C-alpha positions as CSV (number, residue, x, y, z in Angstrom):
1,M,74.5,-50.1,-12.3
2,R,70.9,-52.3,-12.6
3,Q,68.8,-51.0,-15.2
4,I,64.9,-51.4,-15.3
5,S,63.3,-53.5,-18.1
6,K,60.6,-52.7,-19.4
7,W,59.3,-56.0,-19.0
8,M,59.7,-55.4,-15.2
9,W,57.7,-52.3,-15.8
10,G,55.3,-53.8,-17.9
11,A,54.9,-56.1,-15.3
12,A,54.6,-54.0,-12.1
13,M,52.0,-51.3,-13.5
14,A,49.6,-54.0,-14.3
15,A,49.9,-55.4,-11.2
16,T,48.8,-52.2,-9.8
17,L,45.8,-51.6,-12.0
18,A,43.1,-53.3,-9.3
19,G,42.6,-51.5,-6.2
20,C,44.8,-54.5,-3.8
21,A,47.6,-56.0,-6.2
22,S,50.5,-58.3,-5.7
23,V,53.6,-57.9,-6.8
24,Q,55.3,-61.4,-6.3
25,V,58.9,-62.3,-7.6
26,A,61.2,-65.1,-7.6
27,A,63.4,-64.1,-4.2
28,P,67.4,-63.7,-5.1
29,P,69.5,-66.3,-3.6
30,A,70.0,-64.7,0.4
31,T,73.2,-62.8,1.2
32,T,76.0,-64.5,3.1
33,D,77.0,-61.3,4.3
34,V,74.2,-60.1,7.0
35,V,75.0,-59.4,11.2
36,P,72.6,-60.0,14.2
37,A,69.9,-57.1,14.5
38,P,68.8,-57.3,17.4
39,Q,66.0,-54.3,18.4
40,A,66.8,-51.6,20.3
41,N,64.1,-49.4,20.3
42,P,61.6,-49.2,22.4
43,R,59.4,-47.3,20.4
44,W,58.9,-49.7,17.4
45,S,57.9,-53.3,17.4
46,F,59.1,-54.9,14.7
47,D,58.9,-58.8,13.6
48,A,61.8,-60.4,15.0
49,A,61.1,-63.6,12.5
50,R,62.6,-61.9,9.4
51,Q,65.9,-62.3,8.4
52,P,68.7,-60.8,9.7
53,G,69.8,-57.6,8.4
54,D,72.8,-57.0,6.2
55,R,75.9,-54.8,6.8
56,D,74.3,-52.0,5.7
57,G,71.7,-52.2,7.9
58,Y,68.7,-53.2,5.1
59,R,66.1,-56.0,6.6
60,P,63.0,-55.9,4.8
61,P,59.9,-56.9,6.2
62,R,58.3,-60.1,5.0
63,K,55.4,-59.0,3.4
64,L,55.2,-55.1,2.8
65,A,51.4,-53.1,2.5
66,V,52.0,-49.6,0.3
67,L,48.4,-48.0,1.2
68,L,48.2,-45.2,-2.0
69,P,45.1,-43.2,-3.0
70,M,45.1,-45.1,-6.9
71,S,41.6,-43.6,-7.2
72,G,40.2,-40.5,-6.3
73,E,41.5,-37.0,-6.2
74,L,44.9,-37.8,-5.2
75,A,45.3,-40.3,-7.8
76,T,47.7,-38.6,-10.0
77,A,50.1,-38.1,-7.2
78,A,49.8,-41.5,-6.3
79,G,51.1,-42.4,-9.8
80,P,54.6,-41.2,-9.7
81,V,55.2,-42.6,-6.1
82,R,54.2,-45.4,-7.1
83,D,56.7,-46.3,-9.8
84,G,59.2,-44.6,-8.1
85,L,59.0,-47.5,-5.2
86,L,58.4,-50.1,-7.9
87,A,62.0,-48.8,-9.5
88,G,63.9,-49.3,-6.1
89,Y,61.9,-52.4,-5.7
90,Y,62.9,-53.8,-8.5
91,A,66.6,-52.9,-8.4
92,E,66.9,-54.2,-5.3
93,R,69.0,-57.8,-5.8
94,R,68.4,-59.0,-2.2
95,V,66.0,-60.8,-0.8
96,R,62.8,-58.7,-1.4
97,P,59.5,-58.8,0.4
98,E,56.0,-59.5,-0.9
99,L,54.4,-56.2,-2.4
100,V,51.0,-55.8,-1.9
101,F,48.8,-52.3,-3.2
102,Y,46.0,-51.4,-1.4
103,D,43.6,-48.4,-3.0
104,T,42.6,-46.1,-0.1
105,A,40.5,-43.8,-2.5
106,G,42.0,-40.8,-0.5
107,T,39.9,-40.6,2.2
108,P,40.5,-41.7,5.8
109,S,37.3,-44.2,5.6
110,G,39.2,-45.8,2.4
111,A,42.6,-45.6,4.5
112,V,41.6,-47.2,7.3
113,S,39.6,-50.3,5.3
114,A,43.0,-50.5,3.5
115,R,45.1,-50.6,6.3
116,D,42.9,-53.2,8.4
117,R,42.4,-55.4,5.3
118,A,46.6,-55.6,5.3
119,I,46.9,-56.4,8.7
120,A,44.1,-59.2,8.4
121,E,46.1,-60.4,5.7
122,G,49.3,-60.7,7.2
123,A,51.6,-57.7,6.5
124,D,54.1,-56.9,8.7
125,Q,54.9,-53.6,8.2
126,I,53.1,-50.8,6.3
127,L,53.7,-47.7,3.9
128,G,51.0,-45.0,3.8
129,P,49.2,-43.5,3.1
130,L,49.6,-40.6,1.7
131,G,46.7,-37.8,1.9
132,R,47.1,-35.7,5.1
133,D,43.8,-36.3,6.3
134,E,44.7,-40.0,6.2
135,V,47.8,-39.6,8.2
136,S,46.0,-37.8,10.6
137,T,43.2,-40.7,11.3
138,F,46.0,-43.1,11.8
139,F,47.9,-41.5,13.9
140,N,44.7,-41.9,16.5
141,T,46.5,-45.2,17.7
142,S,49.2,-47.2,17.5
143,P,48.8,-49.5,14.5
144,P,49.8,-53.3,15.6
145,V,52.7,-53.6,12.8
146,P,55.3,-50.6,12.2
147,L,54.0,-47.9,9.8
148,L,55.4,-45.2,7.7
149,A,53.3,-42.7,7.0
150,L,54.1,-40.9,3.6
151,N,52.9,-37.5,5.1
152,R,53.2,-35.4,8.0
153,G,49.9,-35.4,10.3
154,N,48.4,-33.2,12.1
155,T,50.1,-34.5,15.4
156,A,53.1,-36.4,16.3
157,P,53.1,-40.2,15.6
158,P,52.4,-42.7,18.2
159,D,54.3,-45.3,18.7
160,N,55.3,-48.1,16.0
161,A,55.1,-44.9,13.4
162,G,56.8,-42.5,11.7
163,Q,56.1,-39.7,8.6
164,F,57.9,-39.0,5.8
165,S,57.5,-36.0,3.1
166,L,58.9,-33.2,1.0
167,A,58.7,-30.8,3.8
168,P,59.4,-27.5,3.4
169,E,60.8,-27.2,6.8
170,D,63.4,-29.8,5.9
171,E,65.0,-27.3,3.5
172,G,64.6,-24.5,6.0
173,A,66.8,-26.5,8.1
174,A,69.4,-27.9,5.9
175,A,69.6,-23.9,4.8
176,A,70.2,-22.7,8.0
177,A,73.1,-25.4,8.3
178,Y,74.7,-24.6,4.8
179,L,74.8,-20.5,6.1
180,L,75.8,-21.2,9.8
181,E,78.7,-23.3,8.4
182,R,80.2,-20.8,5.8
183,N,79.2,-18.1,9.1
184,A,76.7,-16.3,7.2
185,R,74.2,-15.0,10.3
186,R,72.5,-12.1,9.2
187,V,70.0,-13.5,5.9
188,L,67.8,-11.0,3.9
189,V,65.1,-13.0,2.6
190,L,62.9,-12.5,-0.6
191,S,59.7,-14.2,-0.4
192,N,57.0,-14.6,-2.5
193,G,55.0,-15.8,0.3
194,D,53.8,-18.9,-0.5
195,D,53.4,-22.1,1.6
196,H,56.4,-23.8,0.8
197,A,58.3,-20.1,1.5
198,R,56.6,-19.3,4.2
199,R,57.3,-22.8,5.9
200,S,61.2,-23.2,4.7
201,V,61.9,-19.3,5.9
202,E,60.1,-20.2,9.9
203,T,62.3,-22.8,10.3
204,L,65.1,-21.0,8.7
205,R,64.7,-18.2,11.0
206,A,64.2,-20.7,14.2
207,R,67.7,-22.4,13.7
208,L,69.6,-19.2,12.9
209,E,68.4,-17.4,16.3
210,A,69.2,-20.3,18.1
211,E,72.7,-20.1,17.2
212,G,72.6,-16.4,17.5
213,G,71.7,-15.5,13.7
214,A,69.0,-14.0,12.8
215,I,66.5,-12.7,9.6
216,A,68.2,-9.2,8.9
217,G,64.6,-8.2,6.5
218,T,62.3,-9.9,4.4
219,L,61.5,-8.5,1.2
220,A,58.0,-9.4,0.1
221,I,58.7,-10.0,-4.3
222,T,55.0,-10.6,-5.5
223,G,53.0,-10.7,-9.0
224,D,54.5,-11.4,-12.3
225,E,56.1,-7.7,-12.3
226,P,57.4,-7.2,-9.2
227,G,58.4,-3.9,-10.0
228,D,62.2,-1.7,-9.1
229,Q,63.1,-3.4,-5.6
230,T,66.4,-1.6,-5.8
231,P,66.0,0.9,-3.5
232,A,64.8,-1.3,-0.7
233,L,67.4,-4.2,-1.7
234,R,70.0,-1.1,-1.3
235,A,68.4,-0.2,2.1
236,A,68.5,-3.5,3.9
237,A,72.3,-3.5,2.9
238,S,73.1,-0.2,4.4
239,R,71.3,-1.4,7.8
240,E,73.4,-1.7,10.7
241,G,75.4,-5.1,10.8
242,G,75.2,-5.8,7.2
243,I,73.8,-8.7,5.4
244,D,75.8,-11.8,4.9
245,A,73.5,-13.8,2.8
246,V,70.4,-13.4,0.4
247,L,67.8,-16.5,1.0
248,I,65.9,-16.9,-2.2
249,A,62.7,-17.9,-2.0
250,L,61.6,-17.7,-5.1
251,R,60.6,-19.6,-8.1
252,G,62.8,-19.6,-11.1
253,N,61.0,-16.9,-13.4
254,E,60.6,-14.8,-9.9
255,A,64.2,-14.5,-9.2
256,R,65.6,-13.8,-12.8
257,L,63.7,-10.4,-12.2
258,M,65.4,-9.7,-9.0
259,M,69.0,-11.1,-9.8
260,P,69.9,-7.6,-11.7
261,Q,68.5,-6.0,-9.0
262,L,70.5,-7.7,-6.4
263,F,73.6,-6.8,-8.2
264,A,72.9,-3.0,-8.6
265,A,72.2,-2.9,-4.5
266,G,75.2,-4.5,-3.8
267,L,74.3,-8.3,-2.8
268,G,75.3,-10.0,-5.5
269,Q,78.3,-11.2,-4.4
270,K,77.0,-12.2,-0.7
271,V,76.2,-15.8,-0.4
272,L,73.2,-16.3,-2.1
273,L,71.5,-19.5,-1.4
274,A,67.6,-20.7,-2.6
275,T,65.3,-23.2,-1.9
276,S,63.9,-25.5,-4.5
277,Q,61.3,-23.7,-5.8
278,L,64.1,-22.4,-7.8
279,D,64.3,-24.7,-9.9
280,S,60.3,-24.1,-11.4
281,G,60.0,-22.3,-14.1
282,T,63.8,-22.9,-15.3
283,G,64.6,-25.1,-18.4
284,K,65.7,-22.7,-21.1
285,P,69.7,-22.1,-20.8
286,D,69.8,-18.4,-22.5
287,E,67.3,-17.5,-19.8
288,D,68.5,-19.2,-16.5
289,R,72.5,-17.8,-17.1
290,A,70.6,-14.7,-14.9
291,L,70.4,-17.8,-12.2
292,D,74.4,-18.5,-12.5
293,G,75.8,-19.1,-9.0
294,I,72.8,-19.4,-7.0
295,V,72.6,-22.5,-4.5
296,F,69.5,-24.4,-4.3
297,A,67.9,-27.4,-2.4
298,S,67.7,-30.3,-5.2
299,E,67.4,-33.8,-5.6
300,S,70.2,-36.2,-5.5
301,W,68.9,-38.2,-8.0
302,R,68.7,-35.0,-10.6
303,T,71.8,-34.0,-9.8
304,R,74.4,-36.3,-9.7
305,G,72.6,-39.4,-9.9
306,V,71.6,-42.1,-8.2
307,A,73.5,-45.8,-8.0
308,S,70.6,-48.3,-8.6
309,L,68.4,-46.1,-10.9
310,P,68.8,-45.0,-14.3
311,S,69.3,-41.3,-14.9
312,A,66.8,-38.7,-14.5
313,A,66.9,-37.9,-18.1
314,T,66.9,-41.5,-19.4
315,L,63.7,-41.7,-17.2
316,A,62.1,-39.1,-17.8
317,A,62.1,-39.9,-22.1
318,D,60.3,-43.3,-21.4
319,L,58.1,-43.2,-18.6
320,P,55.4,-40.2,-18.1
321,T,55.2,-40.6,-14.0
322,A,59.3,-39.8,-13.7
323,R,59.0,-36.4,-16.1
324,G,58.7,-32.7,-15.2
325,P,56.9,-31.5,-11.8
326,A,56.4,-35.8,-11.2
327,A,60.0,-36.5,-11.2
328,R,59.6,-35.1,-7.4
329,L,57.3,-37.5,-6.4
330,F,59.2,-40.5,-8.2
331,A,62.6,-40.3,-6.1
332,F,59.9,-39.6,-3.0
333,G,58.8,-43.1,-4.0
334,Y,62.2,-44.4,-4.4
335,D,63.3,-43.5,-1.0
336,A,59.8,-44.5,0.6
337,W,61.4,-48.2,-0.9
338,L,64.5,-47.3,0.6
339,L,62.9,-46.1,4.6
340,S,60.8,-49.6,4.8
341,G,63.9,-52.0,4.0
342,H,66.2,-50.2,6.0
343,L,63.5,-48.6,9.0
344,Q,65.0,-51.0,12.2
345,H,68.4,-49.9,11.0
346,L,67.5,-45.9,11.4
347,A,65.1,-46.5,14.3
348,D,67.6,-48.1,16.0
349,D,70.9,-45.8,15.4
350,P,70.2,-42.2,15.4
351,A,73.3,-42.0,14.1
352,A,72.5,-44.0,11.2
353,S,71.7,-42.5,7.4
354,I,70.7,-43.8,4.1
355,E,71.5,-42.0,0.9
356,G,68.5,-41.7,-1.1
357,A,67.2,-39.9,-4.5
358,T,65.9,-36.7,-2.6
359,G,69.1,-36.7,-0.1
360,R,70.5,-38.1,3.1
361,L,67.7,-39.8,5.2
362,S,67.7,-40.1,8.9
363,L,64.9,-41.0,11.7
364,D,65.1,-38.9,14.4
365,P,63.3,-39.9,18.5
366,D,60.1,-39.3,17.5
367,G,59.9,-40.9,14.5
368,N,60.2,-38.0,11.7
369,V,62.6,-39.0,8.6
370,V,65.1,-36.2,8.4
371,R,66.2,-34.9,4.9
372,V,69.0,-33.1,4.4
373,P,68.5,-32.5,0.2
374,A,71.6,-32.0,-2.0
375,W,72.5,-28.9,-3.3
376,A,72.9,-27.7,-6.7
377,T,73.7,-24.3,-8.6
378,F,73.6,-23.3,-12.2
379,R,76.0,-22.7,-14.5
380,N,76.0,-21.5,-17.6
381,G,72.3,-21.8,-17.1
382,V,72.4,-25.5,-16.4
383,V,71.6,-26.8,-13.1
384,V,74.8,-29.2,-11.9
385,P,75.4,-30.5,-8.2
386,L,77.5,-28.6,-6.0
387,A,80.4,-30.3,-4.9
388,G,81.3,-31.5,-1.3
389,A,78.0,-29.7,-0.2
390,G,76.4,-32.3,2.0
391,G,73.0,-33.5,1.1
C-alpha cells in the first residue's frame, strides 16, 4: 500500500487555494509494460499524442482540468471530492498528467468560463463540473475534448462526454440483480419516501418487472415514531404469492424500529436488503445489533479497503473531508481520478471495468458510468463486508 504522506496533503491543499491551481509533480519513470491503445469508439475523441496505455487500461491525459465549485454554495461538497481526487493522484506511481483546478463558483456561467479557460490553456481532458445545472449547461453541445461530468445532467451526455454520480438508480439496479440472482422475485418495500428511496425503488421496480418479478407491496414508514406496522406487514406476507424479500429504503434509525415488527410478522427470515441509507444514523453497536443480517449497498473503501488508500478509519482520524458523511464524497473523488486515467479503455471496451472506492465502475455506450456498489451487512452491530456478493 502506498500511503499518502502529510507533506503531500499539505502541498495539495495549498495548491487549491486559488481559483485556478496547478499541481506539478515529477513524473515517475515511464513503465515498459505498455500496449498500443487504438481508439475504437467513434463517440469519443481522445488525444492520440498521449503515451500508450498500460495493460490495465491506464492512459491518462497530458493535462487534466478539474472543474469544481471551490467557492459558492456547493463549495462544502467540492472539498471532499477534491481531496479524494488528490489522494488518488498522489497514490499513482506511474506517469501522471499536469493537474489544474478551476473554480466554477457553482454556477453555469462560472462553469462555462472555467471550461473555456481550461481548453485555452491546453487541457486535453476535463473532469467536472459538479453542480447539476452546470452539467446540464455543458450537455447542450459536444465538448472539444473528452469530458466526464461529476453529476447527472437533465439530458443525456453528448458525444465526447460522460457522467458519473452516486445515483440512487445504481443502487436500485444492483439491488434487483442481487435479488434476481437469489430467485427473490416478489419484494415488499419499506420506504421513507425521500428522493433517494423513491429513485432507487423505481429502478428496482423496472428491473424486476423486466425479469418477471414484481414489487408485491410498498409500506410507507414516515416520522420519528411510525407506530405499529405489524398488521400491515402480516397482511402483505399473507397475500397470494407471498413475499421473497424485503427492500428496506430507510435510514438506520428508522430501520431499527421496524426490525422487531418484521420478525413479528414472519418476515425477518426473508432476504433483507437495504439501500445505502441504512448506514445513516448508525455507529453505536449496542443499538445497531437490531440491524444484524440486513445486506446493504456500501462503498468498497469503507467495507474492505482500497489498495492505494489508507483505511477509511485512518484517514477519518486525520482528515476532516474523509470523515462522517463527507467520506462518501471523498471516495467519489478518488474514483473520479481513476475514471479520468482509464476513460478511453472503458469507452473502447464495453466489458471493461475498474474497481474503485465506491464500487465496480464501467461505462455504458451512452457515456454513463455504471456503478455496482459493494455489499455490506451488520454483524454484532458493526459493519462488515459481505464476501462474494459483487461490487
